[in-house]
C-alpha positions as semicolon CSV with decimal commas, in nm:
position;residue;x (nm);y (nm);z (nm)
1;M;2,735;-4,405;2,692
2;G;2,695;-4,045;2,580
3;T;2,400;-3,819;2,627
4;L;2,070;-3,854;2,445
5;K;2,159;-3,552;2,232
6;D;2,486;-3,721;2,130
7;R;2,292;-4,033;2,036
8;L;2,055;-3,824;1,822
9;N;2,352;-3,661;1,646
10;D;2,524;-3,996;1,587
11;D;2,204;-4,149;1,449
12;L;2,156;-3,843;1,226
13;H;2,504;-3,889;1,077
14;T;2,436;-4,260;1,021
15;A;2,104;-4,182;0,851
16;M;2,269;-3,919;0,631
17;K;2,537;-4,166;0,522
18;S;2,276;-4,429;0,440
19;R;2,062;-4,166;0,264
20;D;1,754;-4,242;0,475
21;E;1,539;-3,935;0,407
22;L;1,273;-4,002;0,672
23;I;1,513;-4,055;0,963
24;T;1,739;-3,771;0,850
25;S;1,458;-3,516;0,830
26;T;1,298;-3,636;1,155
27;L;1,622;-3,623;1,353
28;R;1,707;-3,281;1,208
29;M;1,368;-3,157;1,323
30;A;1,417;-3,310;1,669
31;L;1,767;-3,164;1,710
32;S;1,637;-2,826;1,595
33;A;1,370;-2,839;1,866
34;V;1,638;-2,932;2,123
35;R;1,859;-2,641;2,012
36;T;1,562;-2,404;2,031
37;A;1,494;-2,519;2,387
38;E;1,862;-2,472;2,473
39;V;1,861;-2,105;2,373
40;A;1,518;-2,027;2,520
41;G;1,522;-1,814;2,830
42;D;1,777;-1,564;2,954
43;E;2,091;-1,749;2,850
44;A;2,186;-2,049;2,642
45;R;2,255;-2,373;2,826
46;E;2,304;-2,742;2,764
47;L;1,990;-2,948;2,828
48;S;1,999;-3,254;3,052
49;D;1,888;-3,591;2,918
50;D;1,554;-3,552;3,098
51;E;1,498;-3,213;2,934
52;V;1,590;-3,352;2,590
53;L;1,349;-3,638;2,657
54;A;1,075;-3,386;2,738
55;V;1,139;-3,206;2,407
56;L;1,126;-3,537;2,215
57;T;0,804;-3,634;2,394
58;K;0,648;-3,302;2,295
59;E;0,757;-3,346;1,932
60;A;0,622;-3,704;1,921
61;K;0,289;-3,580;2,057
62;K;0,279;-3,312;1,785
63;R;0,330;-3,583;1,523
64;R;0,046;-3,798;1,662
65;E;-0,191;-3,500;1,673
66;A;-0,096;-3,392;1,322
67;A;-0,144;-3,746;1,188
68;T;-0,492;-3,757;1,341
69;A;-0,579;-3,416;1,195
70;F;-0,453;-3,508;0,848
71;A;-0,635;-3,841;0,855
72;G;-0,955;-3,662;0,954
73;A;-0,911;-3,421;0,665
74;G;-0,869;-3,707;0,418
75;R;-0,497;-3,652;0,360
76;A;-0,376;-4,007;0,414
77;D;-0,034;-3,945;0,256
78;Q;0,050;-3,662;0,496
79;A;-0,096;-3,858;0,790
80;A;0,130;-4,154;0,704
81;K;0,434;-3,925;0,693
82;E;0,352;-3,778;1,036
83;T;0,295;-4,126;1,178
84;A;0,629;-4,247;1,041
85;E;0,808;-3,947;1,195
86;G;0,638;-4,022;1,527
87;E;0,762;-4,380;1,509
88;V;1,119;-4,261;1,456
89;L;1,092;-4,036;1,764
90;D;0,935;-4,316;1,970
91;R;1,264;-4,508;1,943
92;Y;1,422;-4,252;2,175
93;L;1,136;-4,239;2,428
94;P;1,081;-4,473;2,721
95;K;0,817;-4,743;2,673
96;Q;0,473;-4,593;2,737
97;L;0,271;-4,728;3,029
98;T;-0,051;-4,921;2,977
99;D;-0,379;-4,789;3,118
100;A;-0,363;-5,049;3,397
101;E;-0,010;-4,943;3,493
102;I;-0,115;-4,576;3,496
103;A;-0,414;-4,660;3,717
104;E;-0,190;-4,846;3,962
105;L;0,069;-4,564;3,981
106;V;-0,202;-4,299;4,022
107;T;-0,367;-4,502;4,299
108;Q;-0,033;-4,529;4,482
109;A;0,036;-4,155;4,441
110;L;-0,311;-4,055;4,563
111;T;-0,291;-4,289;4,861
112;A;0,059;-4,173;4,957
113;G;-0,045;-3,805;4,935
114;G;-0,382;-3,857;5,103
115;F;-0,567;-3,688;4,818
116;S;-0,945;-3,717;4,793
117;G;-1,203;-3,509;4,611
118;K;-1,185;-3,297;4,299
119;G;-1,071;-2,994;4,499
120;Q;-0,726;-3,149;4,525
121;M;-0,685;-3,211;4,152
122;G;-0,378;-2,985;4,117
123;P;-0,164;-3,135;4,393
124;A;-0,287;-3,485;4,302
125;M;-0,182;-3,431;3,938
126;K;0,162;-3,314;4,048
127;A;0,211;-3,628;4,257
128;A;0,075;-3,853;3,980
129;Q;0,298;-3,693;3,713
130;A;0,601;-3,745;3,938
131;A;0,508;-4,112;3,979
132;V;0,458;-4,162;3,606
133;A;0,782;-3,973;3,525
134;G;0,722;-3,903;3,155
135;R;0,619;-4,258;3,066
136;A;0,264;-4,153;2,974
137;E;0,099;-3,847;2,823
138;G;-0,038;-3,592;3,066
139;G;-0,390;-3,622;2,925
140;R;-0,406;-3,993;3,001
141;V;-0,274;-3,933;3,353
142;A;-0,518;-3,645;3,413
143;A;-0,812;-3,858;3,300
144;E;-0,716;-4,132;3,546
145;V;-0,664;-3,886;3,833
146;R;-1,004;-3,729;3,759
147;R;-1,166;-4,075;3,751
148;Q;-1,013;-4,179;4,084
149;L;-1,089;-3,849;4,260
150;A;-1,455;-3,854;4,157
């Protein structure tokens, strides 16, 4: 199987052929964000699948936040569009962990690292994020780490 970027490109071509406007525009936006990340920094480089996944996660989070903001402002049509784009991006992301799964992984990471007390929040977060490995948003992980360190 090819890379995640290849899969995005292939799905974009399929969506263009089937004239699916939502998927076409969403995948174009995602690939544009990937290309931007590739040329960021000192020199252009090809992103690994994990880096592409990080870009897609960031874009999906933007869609969720925008949908919430639009819904709060009474713009249901725009909120629905953002939600639909987020759902398209979610197809390429790993299944998100439940709160119970996050709590279990954080507990294991804190125990393994011997972290206790709020003064060790930074190193504890680093260990917890490594354990979760992109399967949950940082805010959810941070909230659980804070709860367990308190």
